[in-house]
C-alpha positions in Angstrom: 13.3 -0.9 -23.3 10.1 -2.8 -22.1 12.2 -5.3 -20.2 14.1 -2.5 -18.4 10.8 -0.8 -17.5 9.4 -4.1 -16.2 12.5 -4.7 -14.0 12.2 -1.1 -12.7 8.6 -1.7 -11.8 9.5 -4.9 -9.9 12.3 -3.0 -8.1 9.9 -0.2 -7.3 7.4 -2.7 -5.9 10.1 -4.3 -3.8 11.1 -0.9 -2.4 7.5 0.0 -1.6 7.0 -3.3 0.1 10.2 -2.8 2.2 9.0 0.7 3.1 5.6 -0.6 4.1 7.2 -3.2 6.4 9.4 -0.5 7.9 6.5 1.9 8.4 4.1 -0.6 9.9 6.4 -2.6 12.1 7.7 0.3 14.2 6.2 1.0 17.6 2.9 3.0 17.5 4.5 5.8 19.5 7.2 6.3 16.9 4.7 6.3 14.0 2.4 8.7 15.8 5.3 11.1 16.4 6.3 10.9 12.7 2.7 11.6 11.6 2.1 14.3 14.2 2.6 17.2 11.7 0.0 15.8 9.4 -2.5 14.7 12.1 -2.3 17.9 14.1 -2.9 19.9 11.0 -5.9 17.7 10.1 -7.3 17.9 13.6 -7.1 21.7 13.4 -9.3 21.5 10.3 -11.8 19.3 12.1 -10.7 16.0 10.4 -10.9 12.9 12.5 -7.3 11.6 13.1 -8.6 8.0 13.2 -10.5 8.5 9.9 -7.4 10.1 8.3 -5.1 7.3 9.5 -7.5 4.4 9.1 -9.1 5.2 5.8 -6.7 7.5 4.0 -3.6 6.1 5.5 -4.2 2.4 5.0 -5.6 2.8 1.5 -3.1 5.4 0.3 0.1 3.6 1.5 -0.8 0.4 -0.3 -1.8 2.1 -3.6 1.8 2.6 -4.8 2.4 -1.2 -4.3 -0.6 -2.1 -6.3 0.3 0.4 -9.1 3.9 -0.9 -9.3 2.8 -4.5 -9.4 0.2 -3.8 -12.1 2.9 -2.1 -14.2 5.4 -5.0 -13.6 2.7 -7.5 -14.6 1.6 -5.7 -17.7 2.3 -8.6 -20.0 -0.5 -10.5 -18.2 -4.2 -10.2 -19.1 -5.9 -7.2 -17.4 -8.0 -9.3 -14.9 -5.1 -11.5 -14.0 -2.9 -8.4 -13.5 -5.4 -6.7 -11.2 -6.0 -9.9 -9.3 -2.3 -10.7 -8.8 -1.5 -7.2 -7.7 -4.4 -7.2 -5.3 -3.5 -10.6 -3.9 0.2 -9.5 -3.4 -1.0 -6.5 -1.5 -3.4 -8.6 0.6 -0.6 -11.1 1.3 1.9 -8.4 2.4 -0.8 -6.8 4.6 -1.7 -10.2 6.1 2.0 -10.8 6.9 2.2 -7.4 8.5 -1.0 -7.9 10.6 0.2 -11.3 11.7 3.6 -9.9 12.8 1.8 -7.1 14.6 -0.1 -9.7 16.7 3.3 -10.6 18.3 4.3 -7.0 19.0 3.0 -5.4 22.2 3.5 -1.9 20.7 1.3 -2.6 17.7 -2.4 -3.6 17.1 -3.4 -5.9 14.4 -6.9 -5.3 12.9 -9.0 -6.9 10.2 -10.2 -3.5 9.0 -6.5 -2.5 8.4 -6.1 -5.7 6.2 -9.2 -4.9 4.3 -8.3 -1.2 3.7 -4.7 -2.2 2.7 -6.1 -4.7 0.2 -8.5 -2.1 -1.2 -5.5 0.3 -1.5 -3.5 -2.3 -3.4 -6.5 -2.9 -5.7 -7.1 0.9 -6.4 -3.4 1.3 -7.0 -3.5 -1.6 -9.5 -6.3 0.1 -11.3 -4.3 3.2 -11.5 -1.3 1.2 -12.7 -3.4 -0.4 -15.3 -4.6 3.0 -16.6 -1.0 4.3 -16.7 0.2 1.2 -18.4 -2.6 1.4 -20.9 -1.7 5.0 -21.8 1.9 4.0 -22.3 1.0 1.1 -24.5 -1.3 3.1 -26.7 
């Protein structure tokens, strides 16, 4: 049963990574149009669109990757699990940012990489807590 759950978590991490690549490598105009219902609603409430997308968006979209990786790596010591999940998230984000430098419709930014990495770490912490509750 544990082996199946581990494989499921790896598959989930791969699916999240594929989704992140798809989301972040599309033209900015397409992404903005897809996010319009959320951003327009937030703007009506006085929430900064840039704050919403930069902080909440970059952190929130990488958290599931960190959580899935932490669960997939649950046979490792806690510190190593958190480190590996965070490094994987940072690595994927770095790849995305580097690819975006070659795309005229995208903008690569150091703060995006930092926020994505933070999201992967926070997700890994959540994954660790969930994994701990399942083990106990």
